[in-house]
Backbone atoms as SQL, in Angstrom:
CREATE TABLE atoms (id INTEGER PRIMARY KEY, chain TEXT, resi INTEGER, resn TEXT, atom TEXT, x REAL, y REAL, z REAL);
INSERT INTO atoms VALUES
  (1, 'A', 1, 'ALA', 'N', 2.205, -21.934, -4.322),
  (2, 'A', 1, 'ALA', 'CA', 0.925, -21.314, -4.015),
  (3, 'A', 1, 'ALA', 'C', 1.157, -20.165, -3.034),
  (4, 'A', 2, 'PRO', 'N', 0.313, -19.133, -3.089),
  (5, 'A', 2, 'PRO', 'CA', 0.441, -18.022, -2.150),
  (6, 'A', 2, 'PRO', 'C', 0.219, -18.483, -0.716),
  (7, 'A', 3, 'THR', 'N', 0.642, -17.668, 0.229),
  (8, 'A', 3, 'THR', 'CA', 0.480, -17.983, 1.638),
  (9, 'A', 3, 'THR', 'C', -1.001, -18.140, 1.962),
  (10, 'A', 4, 'GLY', 'N', -1.339, -19.210, 2.655),
  (11, 'A', 4, 'GLY', 'CA', -2.717, -19.461, 3.039),
  (12, 'A', 4, 'GLY', 'C', -3.475, -20.317, 2.052),
  (13, 'A', 5, 'TYR', 'N', -2.810, -20.743, 0.990),
  (14, 'A', 5, 'TYR', 'CA', -3.458, -21.594, -0.013),
  (15, 'A', 5, 'TYR', 'C', -2.716, -22.910, -0.135),
  (16, 'A', 6, 'GLU', 'N', -3.460, -23.952, -0.461),
  (17, 'A', 6, 'GLU', 'CA', -2.888, -25.278, -0.642),
  (18, 'A', 6, 'GLU', 'C', -2.691, -25.510, -2.134),
  (19, 'A', 7, 'LEU', 'N', -1.488, -25.911, -2.507),
  (20, 'A', 7, 'LEU', 'CA', -1.163, -26.144, -3.906),
  (21, 'A', 7, 'LEU', 'C', -1.811, -27.430, -4.386),
  (22, 'A', 8, 'ASP', 'N', -2.547, -27.346, -5.484),
  (23, 'A', 8, 'ASP', 'CA', -3.156, -28.519, -6.105),
  (24, 'A', 8, 'ASP', 'C', -2.141, -29.073, -7.094),
  (25, 'A', 9, 'ALA', 'N', -1.547, -30.203, -6.754),
  (26, 'A', 9, 'ALA', 'CA', -0.479, -30.779, -7.571),
  (27, 'A', 9, 'ALA', 'C', -0.998, -31.688, -8.673),
  (28, 'A', 10, 'THR', 'N', -2.306, -31.758, -8.852),
  (29, 'A', 10, 'THR', 'CA', -2.871, -32.592, -9.909),
  (30, 'A', 10, 'THR', 'C', -2.482, -32.006, -11.262),
  (31, 'A', 11, 'PRO', 'N', -1.849, -32.809, -12.129),
  (32, 'A', 11, 'PRO', 'CA', -1.436, -32.261, -13.428),
  (33, 'A', 11, 'PRO', 'C', -2.639, -31.995, -14.334),
  (34, 'A', 12, 'VAL', 'N', -2.512, -30.968, -15.136),
  (35, 'A', 12, 'VAL', 'CA', -3.537, -30.624, -16.113),
  (36, 'A', 12, 'VAL', 'C', -3.010, -31.052, -17.471),
  (37, 'A', 13, 'THR', 'N', -3.726, -31.946, -18.118),
  (38, 'A', 13, 'THR', 'CA', -3.271, -32.438, -19.417),
  (39, 'A', 13, 'THR', 'C', -4.027, -31.729, -20.530),
  (40, 'A', 14, 'PHE', 'N', -3.316, -31.433, -21.591),
  (41, 'A', 14, 'PHE', 'CA', -3.924, -30.842, -22.768),
  (42, 'A', 14, 'PHE', 'C', -3.122, -31.273, -23.982),
  (43, 'A', 15, 'LYS', 'N', -3.713, -31.089, -25.135),
  (44, 'A', 15, 'LYS', 'CA', -3.097, -31.557, -26.361),
  (45, 'A', 15, 'LYS', 'C', -3.018, -30.403, -27.358),
  (46, 'A', 16, 'ILE', 'N', -1.839, -30.207, -27.922),
  (47, 'A', 16, 'ILE', 'CA', -1.650, -29.207, -28.961),
  (48, 'A', 16, 'ILE', 'C', -1.538, -29.947, -30.281),
  (49, 'A', 17, 'GLU', 'N', -2.454, -29.629, -31.167),
  (50, 'A', 17, 'GLU', 'CA', -2.473, -30.301, -32.458),
  (51, 'A', 17, 'GLU', 'C', -1.774, -29.445, -33.507),
  (52, 'A', 18, 'LYS', 'N', -1.258, -30.087, -34.516),
  (53, 'A', 18, 'LYS', 'CA', -0.556, -29.407, -35.594),
  (54, 'A', 18, 'LYS', 'C', -1.531, -28.492, -36.339),
  (55, 'A', 19, 'GLU', 'N', -1.076, -27.277, -36.628),
  (56, 'A', 19, 'GLU', 'CA', -1.838, -26.249, -37.341),
  (57, 'A', 19, 'GLU', 'C', -3.123, -25.859, -36.614),
  (58, 'A', 20, 'GLN', 'N', -3.092, -25.882, -35.315),
  (59, 'A', 20, 'GLN', 'CA', -4.248, -25.486, -34.508),
  (60, 'A', 20, 'GLN', 'C', -4.290, -23.966, -34.429),
  (61, 'A', 21, 'GLU', 'N', -5.425, -23.365, -34.761),
  (62, 'A', 21, 'GLU', 'CA', -5.556, -21.912, -34.769),
  (63, 'A', 21, 'GLU', 'C', -6.325, -21.379, -33.564),
  (64, 'A', 22, 'VAL', 'N', -7.112, -22.210, -32.927),
  (65, 'A', 22, 'VAL', 'CA', -7.922, -21.780, -31.792),
  (66, 'A', 22, 'VAL', 'C', -7.114, -21.958, -30.507),
  (67, 'A', 23, 'ALA', 'N', -7.137, -20.915, -29.664),
  (68, 'A', 23, 'ALA', 'CA', -6.405, -20.976, -28.401),
  (69, 'A', 23, 'ALA', 'C', -7.108, -21.895, -27.413),
  (70, 'A', 24, 'ILE', 'N', -6.325, -22.520, -26.563),
  (71, 'A', 24, 'ILE', 'CA', -6.858, -23.377, -25.508),
  (72, 'A', 24, 'ILE', 'C', -6.896, -22.555, -24.225),
  (73, 'A', 25, 'PHE', 'N', -8.028, -22.555, -23.549),
  (74, 'A', 25, 'PHE', 'CA', -8.162, -21.839, -22.288),
  (75, 'A', 25, 'PHE', 'C', -8.178, -22.843, -21.151),
  (76, 'A', 26, 'LEU', 'N', -7.249, -22.672, -20.217),
  (77, 'A', 26, 'LEU', 'CA', -7.162, -23.554, -19.056),
  (78, 'A', 26, 'LEU', 'C', -7.357, -22.740, -17.791),
  (79, 'A', 27, 'THR', 'N', -7.996, -23.348, -16.812),
  (80, 'A', 27, 'THR', 'CA', -8.176, -22.710, -15.518),
  (81, 'A', 27, 'THR', 'C', -7.729, -23.679, -14.442),
  (82, 'A', 28, 'LYS', 'N', -6.938, -23.176, -13.498),
  (83, 'A', 28, 'LYS', 'CA', -6.458, -23.992, -12.388),
  (84, 'A', 28, 'LYS', 'C', -6.678, -23.195, -11.111),
  (85, 'A', 29, 'GLU', 'N', -7.345, -23.786, -10.145),
  (86, 'A', 29, 'GLU', 'CA', -7.637, -23.098, -8.895),
  (87, 'A', 29, 'GLU', 'C', -7.038, -23.855, -7.723),
  (88, 'A', 30, 'ASN', 'N', -6.482, -23.096, -6.783),
  (89, 'A', 30, 'ASN', 'CA', -5.968, -23.664, -5.540),
  (90, 'A', 30, 'ASN', 'C', -6.977, -23.383, -4.435),
  (91, 'A', 31, 'ARG', 'N', -7.003, -24.245, -3.432),
  (92, 'A', 31, 'ARG', 'CA', -7.938, -24.093, -2.323),
  (93, 'A', 31, 'ARG', 'C', -7.296, -23.302, -1.190),
  (94, 'A', 32, 'LYS', 'N', -8.124, -22.469, -0.549),
  (95, 'A', 32, 'LYS', 'CA', -7.660, -21.723, 0.610),
  (96, 'A', 32, 'LYS', 'C', -7.660, -22.639, 1.819),
  (97, 'A', 33, 'VAL', 'N', -6.581, -22.610, 2.575),
  (98, 'A', 33, 'VAL', 'CA', -6.443, -23.446, 3.759),
  (99, 'A', 33, 'VAL', 'C', -7.177, -22.765, 4.908),
  (100, 'A', 34, 'ALA', 'N', -8.049, -23.508, 5.597),
  (101, 'A', 34, 'ALA', 'CA', -8.742, -22.970, 6.764),
  (102, 'A', 34, 'ALA', 'C', -7.730, -22.830, 7.885),
  (103, 'A', 35, 'ASP', 'N', -7.590, -21.629, 8.378),
  (104, 'A', 35, 'ASP', 'CA', -6.608, -21.333, 9.413),
  (105, 'A', 35, 'ASP', 'C', -7.350, -20.835, 10.647),
  (106, 'A', 36, 'SER', 'N', -6.790, -21.075, 11.806),
  (107, 'A', 36, 'SER', 'CA', -7.448, -20.634, 13.034),
  (108, 'A', 36, 'SER', 'C', -7.520, -19.115, 13.100),
  (109, 'A', 37, 'SER', 'N', -6.617, -18.414, 12.416),
  (110, 'A', 37, 'SER', 'CA', -6.668, -16.956, 12.413),
  (111, 'A', 37, 'SER', 'C', -7.760, -16.443, 11.484),
  (112, 'A', 38, 'ASP', 'N', -8.257, -17.297, 10.549),
  (113, 'A', 38, 'ASP', 'CA', -9.327, -16.890, 9.650),
  (114, 'A', 38, 'ASP', 'C', -10.691, -16.928, 10.320),
  (115, 'A', 39, 'ILE', 'N', -10.822, -17.696, 11.385),
  (116, 'A', 39, 'ILE', 'CA', -12.101, -17.821, 12.071),
  (117, 'A', 39, 'ILE', 'C', -12.277, -16.596, 12.956),
  (118, 'A', 40, 'ARG', 'N', -13.273, -15.767, 12.623),
  (119, 'A', 40, 'ARG', 'CA', -13.421, -14.500, 13.324),
  (120, 'A', 40, 'ARG', 'C', -14.458, -14.563, 14.432),
  (121, 'A', 41, 'GLY', 'N', -15.529, -15.277, 14.240),
  (122, 'A', 41, 'GLY', 'CA', -16.556, -15.378, 15.274),
  (123, 'A', 41, 'GLY', 'C', -17.200, -14.043, 15.562),
  (124, 'A', 42, 'ASN', 'N', -17.557, -13.815, 16.825),
  (125, 'A', 42, 'ASN', 'CA', -18.216, -12.575, 17.218),
  (126, 'A', 42, 'ASN', 'C', -17.247, -11.532, 17.745),
  (127, 'A', 43, 'ASN', 'N', -15.974, -11.845, 17.842),
  (128, 'A', 43, 'ASN', 'CA', -14.999, -10.906, 18.375),
  (129, 'A', 43, 'ASN', 'C', -14.580, -9.916, 17.293),
  (130, 'A', 44, 'PRO', 'N', -14.712, -8.616, 17.545),
  (131, 'A', 44, 'PRO', 'CA', -14.268, -7.643, 16.541),
  (132, 'A', 44, 'PRO', 'C', -12.743, -7.652, 16.432),
  (133, 'A', 45, 'THR', 'N', -12.248, -7.474, 15.231),
  (134, 'A', 45, 'THR', 'CA', -10.800, -7.485, 15.033),
  (135, 'A', 45, 'THR', 'C', -10.184, -6.118, 15.279),
  (136, 'A', 46, 'SER', 'N', -10.979, -5.059, 15.245),
  (137, 'A', 46, 'SER', 'CA', -10.431, -3.727, 15.472),
  (138, 'A', 46, 'SER', 'C', -10.652, -3.319, 16.919),
  (139, 'A', 47, 'SER', 'N', -10.004, -2.254, 17.302),
  (140, 'A', 47, 'SER', 'CA', -10.110, -1.781, 18.678),
  (141, 'A', 47, 'SER', 'C', -11.316, -0.876, 18.875),
  (142, 'A', 48, 'GLY', 'N', -12.176, -0.768, 17.873),
  (143, 'A', 48, 'GLY', 'CA', -13.346, 0.088, 17.990),
  (144, 'A', 48, 'GLY', 'C', -13.104, 1.484, 17.471),
  (145, 'A', 49, 'ASN', 'N', -11.910, 1.766, 16.982),
  (146, 'A', 49, 'ASN', 'CA', -11.595, 3.076, 16.439),
  (147, 'A', 49, 'ASN', 'C', -12.239, 3.202, 15.064),
  (148, 'A', 50, 'LYS', 'N', -13.148, 4.153, 14.904),
  (149, 'A', 50, 'LYS', 'CA', -13.894, 4.303, 13.657),
  (150, 'A', 50, 'LYS', 'C', -13.223, 5.265, 12.678),
  (151, 'A', 51, 'HIS', 'N', -12.073, 5.833, 13.031),
  (152, 'A', 51, 'HIS', 'CA', -11.410, 6.801, 12.167),
  (153, 'A', 51, 'HIS', 'C', -10.452, 6.099, 11.214),
  (154, 'A', 52, 'LEU', 'N', -10.350, 6.643, 10.016),
  (155, 'A', 52, 'LEU', 'CA', -9.410, 6.114, 9.041),
  (156, 'A', 52, 'LEU', 'C', -7.995, 6.553, 9.396),
  (157, 'A', 53, 'PRO', 'N', -6.990, 5.809, 8.971),
  (158, 'A', 53, 'PRO', 'CA', -5.616, 6.231, 9.232),
  (159, 'A', 53, 'PRO', 'C', -5.311, 7.531, 8.500),
  (160, 'A', 54, 'LYS', 'N', -4.487, 8.353, 9.094),
  (161, 'A', 54, 'LYS', 'CA', -4.174, 9.666, 8.527),
  (162, 'A', 54, 'LYS', 'C', -2.954, 9.564, 7.617),
  (163, 'A', 55, 'THR', 'N', -3.148, 8.973, 6.469),
  (164, 'A', 55, 'THR', 'CA', -2.055, 8.831, 5.516),
  (165, 'A', 55, 'THR', 'C', -2.071, 9.995, 4.556),
  (166, 'A', 56, 'GLY', 'N', -0.909, 10.533, 4.266),
  (167, 'A', 56, 'GLY', 'CA', -0.792, 11.612, 3.296),
  (168, 'A', 56, 'GLY', 'C', -1.229, 12.962, 3.811),
  (169, 'A', 57, 'GLU', 'N', -1.508, 13.080, 5.090),
  (170, 'A', 57, 'GLU', 'CA', -1.994, 14.345, 5.615),
  (171, 'A', 57, 'GLU', 'C', -0.904, 15.413, 5.606),
  (172, 'A', 58, 'THR', 'N', 0.348, 15.025, 5.806),
  (173, 'A', 58, 'THR', 'CA', 1.425, 16.013, 5.789),
  (174, 'A', 58, 'THR', 'C', 1.634, 16.555, 4.386),
  (175, 'A', 59, 'ILE', 'N', 1.416, 15.743, 3.372),
  (176, 'A', 59, 'ILE', 'CA', 1.571, 16.204, 1.998),
  (177, 'A', 59, 'ILE', 'C', 0.510, 17.248, 1.680),
  (178, 'A', 60, 'ILE', 'N', -0.710, 17.019, 2.127),
  (179, 'A', 60, 'ILE', 'CA', -1.786, 17.975, 1.874),
  (180, 'A', 60, 'ILE', 'C', -1.497, 19.288, 2.587),
  (181, 'A', 61, 'SER', 'N', -1.055, 19.234, 3.836),
  (182, 'A', 61, 'SER', 'CA', -0.770, 20.466, 4.563),
  (183, 'A', 61, 'SER', 'C', 0.412, 21.200, 3.948),
  (184, 'A', 62, 'GLN', 'N', 1.412, 20.493, 3.459),
  (185, 'A', 62, 'GLN', 'CA', 2.534, 21.140, 2.783),
  (186, 'A', 62, 'GLN', 'C', 2.079, 21.789, 1.489),
  (187, 'A', 63, 'PHE', 'N', 1.175, 21.154, 0.782),
  (188, 'A', 63, 'PHE', 'CA', 0.644, 21.713, -0.460),
  (189, 'A', 63, 'PHE', 'C', -0.114, 23.003, -0.183),
  (190, 'A', 64, 'ILE', 'N', -0.943, 23.003, 0.845),
  (191, 'A', 64, 'ILE', 'CA', -1.710, 24.201, 1.203),
  (192, 'A', 64, 'ILE', 'C', -0.772, 25.319, 1.635),
  (193, 'A', 65, 'LEU', 'N', 0.229, 24.995, 2.436),
  (194, 'A', 65, 'LEU', 'CA', 1.193, 26.013, 2.860),
  (195, 'A', 65, 'LEU', 'C', 1.968, 26.571, 1.676),
  (196, 'A', 66, 'SER', 'N', 2.304, 25.743, 0.718),
  (197, 'A', 66, 'SER', 'CA', 3.014, 26.209, -0.474),
  (198, 'A', 66, 'SER', 'C', 2.153, 27.175, -1.276),
  (199, 'A', 67, 'ILE', 'N', 0.886, 26.848, -1.444),
  (200, 'A', 67, 'ILE', 'CA', -0.020, 27.739, -2.183),
  (201, 'A', 67, 'ILE', 'C', -0.174, 29.065, -1.448),
  (202, 'A', 68, 'LEU', 'N', -0.315, 29.019, -0.134),
  (203, 'A', 68, 'LEU', 'CA', -0.422, 30.253, 0.650),
  (204, 'A', 68, 'LEU', 'C', 0.843, 31.091, 0.533),
  (205, 'A', 69, 'GLY', 'N', 2.000, 30.449, 0.534),
  (206, 'A', 69, 'GLY', 'CA', 3.259, 31.171, 0.380),
  (207, 'A', 69, 'GLY', 'C', 3.359, 31.856, -0.966),
  (208, 'A', 70, 'VAL', 'N', 2.972, 31.164, -2.026),
  (209, 'A', 70, 'VAL', 'CA', 3.001, 31.763, -3.365),
  (210, 'A', 70, 'VAL', 'C', 2.029, 32.937, -3.437),
  (211, 'A', 71, 'LEU', 'N', 0.853, 32.790, -2.849),
  (212, 'A', 71, 'LEU', 'CA', -0.115, 33.887, -2.838),
  (213, 'A', 71, 'LEU', 'C', 0.413, 35.094, -2.071),
  (214, 'A', 72, 'LEU', 'N', 1.063, 34.867, -0.943),
  (215, 'A', 72, 'LEU', 'CA', 1.628, 35.974, -0.170),
  (216, 'A', 72, 'LEU', 'C', 2.711, 36.703, -0.952),
  (217, 'A', 73, 'VAL', 'N', 3.561, 35.960, -1.642),
  (218, 'A', 73, 'VAL', 'CA', 4.607, 36.587, -2.456),
  (219, 'A', 73, 'VAL', 'C', 3.968, 37.403, -3.574),
  (220, 'A', 74, 'PHE', 'N', 2.978, 36.857, -4.247),
  (221, 'A', 74, 'PHE', 'CA', 2.297, 37.554, -5.336),
  (222, 'A', 74, 'PHE', 'C', 1.629, 38.835, -4.835),
  (223, 'A', 75, 'ILE', 'N', 0.940, 38.754, -3.698),
  (224, 'A', 75, 'ILE', 'CA', 0.265, 39.927, -3.133),
  (225, 'A', 75, 'ILE', 'C', 1.276, 40.981, -2.713),
  (226, 'A', 76, 'SER', 'N', 2.388, 40.572, -2.114),
  (227, 'A', 76, 'SER', 'CA', 3.394, 41.554, -1.686),
  (228, 'A', 76, 'SER', 'C', 4.042, 42.238, -2.885),
  (229, 'A', 77, 'ILE', 'N', 4.265, 41.524, -3.978),
  (230, 'A', 77, 'ILE', 'CA', 4.834, 42.140, -5.184),
  (231, 'A', 77, 'ILE', 'C', 3.844, 43.148, -5.766),
  (232, 'A', 78, 'LYS', 'N', 2.578, 42.781, -5.850),
  (233, 'A', 78, 'LYS', 'CA', 1.558, 43.703, -6.361),
  (234, 'A', 78, 'LYS', 'C', 1.441, 44.936, -5.472),
  (235, 'A', 79, 'PHE', 'N', 1.477, 44.738, -4.165),
  (236, 'A', 79, 'PHE', 'CA', 1.362, 45.857, -3.230),
  (237, 'A', 79, 'PHE', 'C', 2.547, 46.804, -3.366),
  (238, 'A', 80, 'ARG', 'N', 3.764, 46.273, -3.517),
  (239, 'A', 80, 'ARG', 'CA', 4.961, 47.110, -3.663),
  (240, 'A', 80, 'ARG', 'C', 4.939, 47.879, -4.977),
  (241, 'A', 81, 'LYS', 'N', 4.504, 47.238, -6.057),
  (242, 'A', 81, 'LYS', 'CA', 4.425, 47.932, -7.343),
  (243, 'A', 81, 'LYS', 'C', 3.400, 49.057, -7.274),
  (244, 'A', 82, 'LYS', 'N', 2.283, 48.810, -6.640),
  (245, 'A', 82, 'LYS', 'CA', 1.238, 49.818, -6.513),
  (246, 'A', 82, 'LYS', 'C', 1.713, 50.964, -5.623),
  (247, 'A', 83, 'ARG', 'N', 2.498, 50.664, -4.627),
  (248, 'A', 83, 'ARG', 'CA', 2.996, 51.661, -3.678),
  (249, 'A', 83, 'ARG', 'C', 4.043, 52.564, -4.325),
  (250, 'A', 84, 'ASN', 'N', 4.867, 51.999, -5.231),
  (251, 'A', 84, 'ASN', 'CA', 5.929, 52.758, -5.885),
  (252, 'A', 84, 'ASN', 'C', 5.396, 53.658, -6.990),
  (253, 'A', 85, 'ILE', 'N', 4.242, 53.420, -7.492),
  (254, 'A', 85, 'ILE', 'CA', 3.703, 54.229, -8.598),
  (255, 'A', 85, 'ILE', 'C', 3.123, 55.496, -8.116);
């Protein structure tokens, strides 16, 4: 059983008959173990910080910088061609 769950060791019995065409559907559920860390009460679990974590922010800034770099190269090539004509 996954962490925090109690394994139900009760066997599930079923019968497969010869030439059976219909599938048998079985369901087995494990119970969650009540843990002292699960009891939250009135105490907030966070430090009161309402901001989301800044994940992937460097990738976005690198993407924007890359686009700006390509635009600058394109503009400089156009400007040089126009200047030489």
